[in-house]
KOLSE-826617 format. One record per residue: x, y, z of N, C-alpha, C in turn; residue number from 1. Coordinates in Angstrom, 3 decimals. Example, Ala and Ser with C-alpha at 12.3 -4.5 7.8 and 13.67 -1.06 7.14 Angstrom:
<rs>
13.190  -5.690  7.800  12.300  -4.500  7.800  13.200  -3.300  7.800  1 .
12.850  -2.250  7.080  13.670  -1.060  7.140  12.900  0.030  7.870  2 .
</rs>
This chain:
<rs>
59.981  27.625  5.354  58.643  27.048  5.382  57.699  27.991  4.656  1 .
57.275  27.631  3.498  56.261  28.394  2.784  54.905  27.922  3.248  2 .
53.896  28.789  3.097  52.557  28.461  3.569  52.107  27.101  3.042  3 .
52.243  26.880  1.739  51.745  25.628  1.171  52.622  24.433  1.513  4 .
53.748  24.675  2.157  54.595  23.571  2.596  54.454  23.323  4.101  5 .
53.643  24.124  4.755  53.485  24.005  6.201  52.782  22.700  6.556  6 .
53.259  22.092  7.638  52.652  20.867  8.149  51.801  21.217  9.364  7 .
50.534  20.789  9.323  49.604  21.081  10.392  49.182  19.790  11.073  8 .
49.256  19.779  12.388  48.745  18.666  13.182  47.338  19.044  13.603  9 .
46.359  18.250  13.170  44.952  18.523  13.478  44.472  17.445  14.439  10 .
43.967  17.873  15.603  43.604  16.952  16.672  42.132  17.119  17.038  11 .
41.349  16.061  16.849  39.933  16.076  17.213  39.485  14.625  17.351  12 .
38.752  14.333  18.422  38.300  12.961  18.634  37.075  12.620  17.796  13 .
36.431  13.612  17.190  35.284  13.357  16.320  35.772  13.225  14.884  14 .
35.609  12.031  14.311  36.140  11.758  12.979  35.559  12.696  11.921  15 .
34.305  13.094  12.087  33.675  14.001  11.110  34.416  15.339  11.074  16 .
34.723  15.900  12.242  35.458  17.169  12.299  36.876  17.015  11.776  17 .
37.512  15.919  12.124  38.879  15.650  11.680  38.933  15.565  10.157  18 .
37.979  14.852  9.587  37.925  14.689  8.134  37.652  16.020  7.434  19 .
36.742  16.818  7.995  36.407  18.104  7.395  37.590  19.069  7.435  20 .
38.253  19.166  8.575  39.430  20.034  8.674  40.547  19.552  7.751  21 .
40.735  18.249  7.683  41.743  17.669  6.788  41.457  18.086  5.344  22 .
40.210  17.968  4.934  39.824  18.311  3.557  40.032  19.799  3.279  23 .
39.575  20.651  4.190  39.716  22.107  4.018  41.192  22.492  3.878  24 .
42.013  21.992  4.786  43.417  22.393  4.837  44.247  21.761  3.726  25 .
43.963  20.514  3.383  44.674  19.851  2.290  44.373  20.540  0.961  26 .
43.108  20.872  0.751  42.698  21.579  -0.463  43.406  22.925  -0.572  27 .
43.663  23.565  0.560  44.366  24.855  0.576  45.873  24.693  0.400  28 .
46.359  23.460  0.348  47.771  23.220  0.074  48.627  22.874  1.273  29 .
48.025  22.720  2.433  48.789  22.357  3.622  48.976  20.844  3.697  30 .
50.036  20.436  4.377  50.238  19.021  4.688  49.590  18.789  6.050  31 .
48.658  17.850  6.111  47.895  17.634  7.336  48.233  16.278  7.944  32 .
48.520  16.315  9.251  48.712  15.089  10.027  47.552  15.015  11.015  33 .
46.590  14.117  10.794  45.464  14.012  11.720  45.793  13.151  12.935  34 .
45.168  13.490  14.061  45.294  12.695  15.285  43.939  12.719  15.985  35 .
43.486  11.546  16.438  42.165  11.486  17.059  42.200  11.396  18.582  36 .
43.368  11.635  19.162  43.472  11.660  20.623  44.660  12.525  21.039  37 .
44.609  12.975  22.289  45.694  13.791  22.807  47.025  13.063  22.859  38 .
46.998  11.801  23.260  48.257  11.056  23.373  48.896  10.834  22.003  39 .
48.085  10.549  20.991  48.628  10.385  19.632  49.194  11.718  19.142  40 .
48.506  12.814  19.440  48.964  14.136  19.027  50.322  14.472  19.634  41 .
50.468  14.222  20.922  51.734  14.522  21.597  52.860  13.673  21.014  42 .
52.602  12.382  20.846  53.610  11.485  20.283  54.029  11.945  18.889  43 .
53.061  12.288  18.057  53.334  12.745  16.696  54.124  14.046  16.690  44 .
53.701  14.999  17.518  54.360  16.304  17.553  55.793  16.212  18.062  45 .
56.024  15.380  19.061  57.381  15.245  19.596  58.297  14.515  18.621  46 .
57.737  13.575  17.877  58.513  12.828  16.885  58.931  13.731  15.734  47 .
57.969  14.493  15.225  58.243  15.424  14.132  57.380  16.670  14.335  48 .
57.950  17.710  14.948  57.165  18.900  15.260  56.506  19.519  14.023  49 .
55.204  19.794  14.123  54.501  20.441  13.020  54.775  21.943  13.031  50 .
54.302  22.630  12.009  54.435  24.080  11.959  53.326  24.772  12.745  51 .
52.199  24.057  12.942  51.060  24.614  13.660  50.171  23.453  14.102  52 .
49.473  23.636  15.225  48.542  22.623  15.733  47.149  23.228  15.806  53 .
46.162  22.501  15.311  44.752  22.853  15.502  44.215  21.804  16.456  54 .
43.736  22.236  17.617  43.493  21.338  18.732  42.098  21.489  19.331  55 .
41.334  20.407  19.326  40.032  20.381  19.982  40.254  20.402  21.492  56 .
39.303  20.951  22.227  39.435  21.014  23.686  38.833  19.786  24.358  57 .
37.602  19.492  24.027  36.870  18.435  24.733  37.126  17.077  24.078  58 .
38.011  16.319  24.705  38.353  14.980  24.221  38.442  14.042  25.426  59 .
38.164  12.742  25.214  38.291  11.788  26.327  39.759  11.557  26.705  60 .
39.978  11.033  27.870  41.295  10.743  28.433  42.134  11.993  28.718  61 .
42.372  12.830  27.709  43.199  14.018  27.896  42.590  15.170  27.097  62 .
42.217  16.250  27.783  41.607  17.360  27.048  42.681  18.192  26.340  63 .
42.218  19.082  25.485  43.126  19.899  24.695  44.013  20.810  25.518  64 .
43.512  21.287  26.657  44.340  22.133  27.520  45.576  21.375  27.997  65 .
45.388  20.122  28.410  46.513  19.308  28.884  47.476  18.998  27.733  66 .
46.940  18.703  26.566  47.789  18.464  25.393  48.635  19.707  25.132  67 .
48.012  20.861  25.156  48.719  22.116  24.918  49.816  22.332  25.958  68 .
49.490  22.154  27.230  50.499  22.336  28.288  51.691  21.401  28.080  69 .
51.418  20.154  27.704  52.519  19.198  27.501  53.374  19.589  26.297  70 .
52.745  20.055  25.220  53.517  20.480  24.052  54.341  21.725  24.376  71 .
53.787  22.625  25.153  54.507  23.850  25.515  55.635  23.581  26.511  72 .
55.568  22.450  27.222  56.615  22.130  28.199  57.818  21.435  27.564  73 .
57.708  21.055  26.296  58.817  20.387  25.610  59.593  21.388  24.756  74 .
60.904  21.338  24.830  61.723  22.241  24.024  61.527  21.989  22.525  75 .
61.119  20.775  22.148  60.902  20.454  20.723  59.651  21.125  20.158  76 .
58.660  21.367  21.008  57.374  21.868  20.499  56.907  23.165  21.165  77 .
57.708  23.731  22.040  57.257  24.900  22.800  56.938  26.112  21.926  78 .
57.554  26.233  20.760  57.329  27.396  19.899  56.288  27.153  18.805  79 .
55.720  25.967  18.763  54.709  25.656  17.744  53.401  26.346  18.139  80 .
52.840  27.173  17.244  51.574  27.829  17.574  50.424  26.814  17.644  81 .
49.544  27.010  18.625  48.406  26.116  18.829  47.121  26.931  18.765  82 .
46.241  26.533  17.852  44.928  27.149  17.724  43.904  26.168  18.280  83 .
43.153  26.614  19.286  42.090  25.768  19.824  40.854  25.878  18.944  84 .
40.132  24.761  18.815  38.854  24.749  18.123  37.877  23.992  19.014  85 .
36.727  24.642  19.308  35.817  24.014  20.255  34.423  24.616  20.198  86 .
33.457  23.804  20.568  32.094  24.273  20.754  31.933  24.975  22.093  87 .
32.900  24.767  22.983  32.924  25.478  24.271  33.531  26.843  23.980  88 .
32.716  27.894  24.013  33.276  29.182  23.596  33.016  30.322  24.575  89 .
32.906  29.999  25.856  32.775  31.059  26.853  34.116  31.772  27.023  90 .
34.063  32.961  27.558  35.285  33.727  27.787  36.235  32.962  28.698  91 .
35.707  32.303  29.735  36.576  31.572  30.668  37.288  30.410  29.973  92 .
36.623  29.734  29.057  37.261  28.642  28.305  38.356  29.201  27.410  93 .
38.065  30.303  26.732  39.080  30.921  25.865  40.290  31.367  26.683  94 .
40.042  31.981  27.841  41.147  32.422  28.693  41.981  31.245  29.186  95 .
41.321  30.141  29.504  42.062  28.950  29.918  42.943  28.443  28.782  96 .
42.436  28.510  27.557  43.227  28.107  26.387  44.451  28.984  26.202  97 .
44.284  30.291  26.367  45.424  31.198  26.238  46.422  30.965  27.370  98 .
45.929  30.722  28.573  46.808  30.454  29.716  47.603  29.164  29.514  99 .
47.021  28.191  28.824  47.709  26.928  28.567  48.782  27.076  27.486  100 .
48.704  28.162  26.701  49.708  28.392  25.675  49.165  28.535  24.267  101 .
47.844  28.496  24.114  47.247  28.660  22.795  47.400  30.087  22.286  102 .
47.403  30.239  20.956  47.554  31.566  20.356  46.252  32.089  19.760  103 .
45.258  31.209  19.585  44.012  31.629  18.960  42.924  30.622  19.293  104 .
41.697  30.966  18.895  40.538  30.142  19.226  39.538  30.229  18.080  105 .
39.078  29.080  17.609  38.039  29.008  16.582  36.837  28.303  17.197  106 .
35.675  28.937  17.101  34.462  28.344  17.656  33.819  27.383  16.659  107 .
33.314  26.257  17.194  32.531  25.334  16.384  31.071  25.776  16.451  108 .
30.305  25.639  15.398  30.730  25.102  14.112  31.617  26.130  13.395  109 .
32.725  25.662  12.852  33.670  26.560  12.209  33.296  26.769  10.740  110 .
33.766  27.881  10.223  33.555  28.232  8.822  34.897  28.159  8.101  111 .
34.915  27.579  6.913  36.148  27.390  6.160  36.966  28.673  6.002  112 .
36.369  29.800  5.589  37.191  31.015  5.415  37.880  31.463  6.711  113 .
37.203  31.311  7.845  37.800  31.698  9.120  38.957  30.779  9.481  114 .
38.767  29.483  9.311  39.835  28.526  9.603  41.063  28.851  8.763  115 .
40.877  29.044  7.466  42.001  29.315  6.564  42.677  30.650  6.894  116 .
41.895  31.660  7.247  42.476  32.964  7.577  43.315  32.887  8.846  117 .
42.796  32.204  9.867  43.530  32.111  11.135  44.791  31.258  10.982  118 .
44.697  30.178  10.254  45.873  29.340  10.013  46.921  30.133  9.245  119 .
46.495  30.820  8.197  47.433  31.585  7.369  48.176  32.622  8.195  120 .
47.462  33.387  9.008  48.112  34.448  9.778  49.098  33.877  10.804  121 .
48.759  32.760  11.427  49.674  32.202  12.433  50.886  31.520  11.787  122 .
50.720  30.975  10.587  51.876  30.441  9.847  52.798  31.604  9.474  123 .
52.208  32.700  8.994  53.012  33.866  8.622  53.729  34.467  9.833  124 .
53.033  34.569  10.953  53.665  35.081  12.174  54.824  34.191  12.609  125 .
54.639  32.886  12.533  55.700  31.942  12.911  56.899  32.083  11.980  126 .
56.634  32.260  10.692  57.720  32.454  9.721  58.512  33.713  10.046  127 .
57.805  34.792  10.375  58.482  36.047  10.733  59.304  35.878  12.006  128 .
58.752  35.176  12.981  59.461  34.933  14.235  60.744  34.138  13.975  129 .
60.641  33.097  13.156  61.831  32.294  12.835  62.860  33.116  12.078  130 .
62.398  33.985  11.185  63.311  34.848  10.423  64.053  35.799  11.366  131 .
63.342  36.362  12.323  63.972  37.267  13.289  64.970  36.537  14.169  132 .
64.666  35.285  14.526  65.582  34.511  15.354  66.874  34.193  14.617  133 .
66.783  34.031  13.293  67.980  33.749  12.483  68.836  34.987  12.400  134 .
</rs>
């Protein structure tokens, strides 16, 4: 998996944020699979696990923490890194995200260079982890 071949599942119930992240990441060479709800995200990830998930926290029906816990409980997706993105940025919210299985946190409003830097480092870390496992 090379960086520009990485598939990212981007989950946000706000179409404006979903479209913006899609544009930023696609322009950088990533393959983006958008999802506008937690249930669609889980179904998509279990069907074809992505290389990384960017996940909003505050969503109707199922919040990002629950989506993360469900993905981490499946053997198909348990090793996929999950980066939370949210306007909720208190320490307690971040800690809850890490406890659910997230590896990083991006605060909204997000900045393109930060999003790309965090995605790049977690893709590289995942590649190294897979190489060591082989």
